[in-house]
N, C-alpha and C positions, 0 to 999 in steps of 0.2 A: 468397494472402491477405496483405494488408499489415499490418504491426504499427504503422503510422503513422496508423491511424484516430483520429478525435478521441477524446480520453480520456473525454469525457462522453457518448459514444453510448449507454452502458448506461443512462443516466438515463431514456431514452425508454421503457423497458420496466418497468412497475410490478411485474410478477410476478418479474422477474429481481432487482429491487431488494429485494423482500421476501425472496427466497431467499438473497440475498447477505449478509443481516444476520448479524453475528457470533454472534448468539444462536441461530440456527436451523440453519445448514448448516455442517458441518465442512469445512475447507479445509486442504490441505497442499501444499507444494511439495517436489519432489525435484530433485537435481542430477545428471543423467546424465553430466556431464563428469567427475565425481569417481568414485573406485572404489566399486563396489557401489551406485551411485545413492542416496545417503543423503538423508534428510529435512533440509531447511534451514529450513522454516517450518511451524508449525501454528497455527491460530487457537484462540480460547477455546472455541469449540463442540467442537473436537476433544478438548480436554482434558476437558471435561465428559462427552462421550460415552464416551470410552475409559477415563477415570480416570488416564491418564498425564499427568504434568506435562511441559511443554515441554522443560525441562532434561533430562528422562529420554529424550527421543526424538530430539532434534536430533543429526544425525551418524549415525543408524542407518537401515538399510534397513527398509522397511515390513513385512517378513515377520514381525517380532516380534508382530504382531497375529494371526497364524495360530496354529492349534492342532490338536489331534488329529482333530477332525471337519471341518476345512477341506477342501473338495473339491479334489483335484489339478487337475481340469480348469479350475476357476476361476483357480487360480494360474497355470496354463499360458497361459490367455487374456491375463492381465495381462502376463506376461513377453513373450509374442509381440507384443503391442501396443507395448510399450516398445521392443523391438528394431526394430520396423518404423516407429517414430515416428508412430503414428497414434492416433486416439481409440478408446476402447472403453468399454462399459458392462457391469458384471457384478454380480450379487448374490453376495456372498461371506461365509461364516461367519467372523467375527472374534471375538476374546476381549478383554475388558476387563482392566485391571490386576489386578483381584481374581479373575480366572479365569472370570467368567461370560461365556457366549457371547451374541452378538447378530448379527442378519443385517444386513449393511452393503451398501446399494446404492451402488456406486462408479462414477464416471465419471473416467477419466484422459484428459488432452489435452496435447499438446506445446505449449510456449510457444517461439516462434521469435524471433530477433533481426531486425534490419533487413536482414540478408543472407539470411534464411531458415534459418539454422542453429538447431537445437533447443538451447536453453540450460537449460530447466527442463521438468519435467512438473507440471502442475496436477492435483490430485486433489480432486474435489468429492464429498462423501459424506453420506449420511443414513441413520440407522437405520430399518429397515423393520419396522413392527409387524405383528402378526397381521392386523389389519383392513386393512392395505395390501397384503398379499400378493396378487399377481396383478393389482393395479390399476396403472394407468398414471400416476396423479397424482404419485407420488414421482419417477418417471422424468422426467416432463414438467418438474417443477420443476428437477431437476438439469441437464437438457439446456438449459433456458432460462438458467440461471446460467452454465454453461460457455460457451454460445454468445455471451453478451453481455460476459463479462469476459476471455475468452481473449486477445484482441488488446490490450485496455487494459493488462493485466498485462505484456504484452510490451514496451510502451512504457517502463514504469517499470523493469522488470528488465533491459532492454537497457542502460540507463544504468549499472547496477551492474557489468556486465561479468564477465569470468572472472578468477580469481586469476592473478597473474603469478609465475612461478618458484615459490619456496617460500612465497609469500604465502597466508595462510589466507582462506577465504571469510568475508566479513563478515556473519555471521548477524544481528547487530543491525541492520545497514543494511537487510537484507531485511525483517525483522520490523517496524521502524518505518514503512517506506514502505508495506507492504501494509496495516498497520492504519490508517494515515492514509487510504489509498484506501477502505477499508471505512467509516471514519468519514465521509468525504465522501459516499459513496453513501447512507449512512443519513440524513445531514442533508438530502440532496436529496429523499429519500423523504418526510421530514417536511414539507418545503416543499410537495411535491406534495399531500400529504394535507390541508394547510391552505389549499390553493388559492392559494398565492402565485405559482405558476408562470405564471399569466396575465400577471403583471407582471415576470417574471424570477425569479431566485434571490436570496434574502436573503443576500447575500455577507457583510455585516457579521456576522450571526449565525454563518454557517458558519466564517469565519475565527476567530471567538471560540472556537468549540468545538475547532477544530484546534489553535490556539495554546495553549489551556489544557491540552489533552492532552499537547502537547510539553513544556510547562513542568512538568507533573506528573511525567512520565516522566524528563525529563532534568535537572530542577533538583536542588539539594541544599541542606542547611542553610547559611545565610549568604548565599545568592544570592537577592535579591529580584526579583520580577517584577511589572511594571505594564503594563496594556494599555488603550489608549483607541482605540476603533473606532467610526467613524461608521456609521450605518445607510445602506446603499446596495444597489442591485440590479445584477445582472449576468446575462448569458446563461450557460447551463450550462457550455459549454466554457471560457469565461473564469473562471468560478467555480472549477472544478476546478484549472485551471492556477495561478491566484493562490493558492489554498489550499496547493497543493504547494510553491510558491515560499516562502510564509511558513514552512511546516514546515521546509524545508531550511535557510533562512537562520537561523531561530530556533534550530534544533537545533545549528547550527554555533556560534552564540554561546554556548549553554550548555556545549557540549562543549569548546571551545578558548579561550574568552576569559579564563578565570579560573584558568589553570594556576598552581599554587603560591600561589593567593590563597584566603583563607578567607571573604571577603565581596565582594559586588559587586551590581550592578544591571543588569537587562535590561529594556528598555522597547520596547513595540510600539505604533506609532501607524498608523492607517489613516484617510486623509482623502480626500474627493472634491475634485478640483481644480476651480477656478472655470471653466476652459475645457473641462471634461469629463475623463473618465478618473479615475484614482486614484493616490495615492502611498502606498506602504508604507515606513515608516521603522523600522528595527530598530537600537537603540542599546545599547551596553554600555560599562561603564567599567573594562574588564579590561586585559589586558596589551597589547592593540593588535595590529593586523595587521602582521607583519614587512614591511619595505619591499621586500624581494625576492620576496614571495609574491603572485602574481596572484589576483584574485578576480573571478569564480569561477575556481577552479583546475581546469584541464582534466585534471590527473592524479589527481583525487579523484572518488569516486562522486557526492558532493553537487555538486561543481562541474559535472560533466557534465550532471546532471539540471537544475540551475539554468539552464544555457545552453540546453538543449533546451526547457524550459518558457517561458523568456523569449523565445526566438525565435518560438515559437508564438503569443505574445501581442504581438509586435513591441514588447516592453517594454525599457527600459534599466535596467541594474543598476549602481549607482554606489557604490563603497566610498570612505569618507572616513576617513583615518587621523588621529586626533586626538592631542593630547598624552597623553591617557589614553583607551584604548578605541577602539572602531570604530563608525562609523555606516554602515549600508548602506541606500541609498535605491533603491526599485524604483518606477519610473514606468510606469504602464500607460496607453497613449493612449486617446483617444476611440474608442468602438466596442464596449466590453465589454458594453453593454446591447443591442447589435444581436442579433436572433434569426436 
């Protein structure tokens, strides 16, 4: 199974998209390369279902959800599947933060890198209510979600890589990228419901949502943000990749451009080129890119992901070092609207 499948392949499955919504299905990632296979990511649905805040569970093994009435054979099935690096599904009695029990239908699946090495385990889970006991609907939903996103996550997570030496795993890097992926999927589902897909994906609207989310999460007082995005259409694969490119470069600007500065400006412009294709321009008036620092930087998570995504689009990424700040231009050639 190749982890290089198109990122947007999941978009073709409406049921999977509905299930992948952050509001409906809990999702976790664990890192089997670290001691005791700790959690490295949970989504908002997990927090709502279990009552545990993200900050309280990152770095812990999932066993804290177990309690006195949790069946040993369910725990053994999960442990065996992890050791064998294979998928499994189990109904397991878990406990919320307040001590109340709930039946959790859980699918775990390995996420492999480009070499086939398992780098994470994906957990997709949904609370099973009394009316759903013995029914296949909940299982079908979870299987659908797992089957459609397993490889797509591999593409993104492979770029993050493993920590080197004493370097700690960058939990924030994982969280932002996975929530960007979910946001992209949800935007795609909205396009489908409104029947825009016959003409392609409303890329302008999608970029606007992704960029606004990045600015909200990464911005701080004193740093202004402006965006000017033309309406334009794109095919699903191009839309996903361009959205991720914008997310990575924009996040880099907010995170690094204003070191030791109290004020600044970040500006995003997306325009359709006269000859076809599009140009994304991300400008900041911060400290500027050091002359000896390449962009994208192959030694950083963001740099590797930018390279991977731009290669998939046959796009060029051009940094311009100004007297103050940095301008990054991303040119995507003709063909993004091809289906």
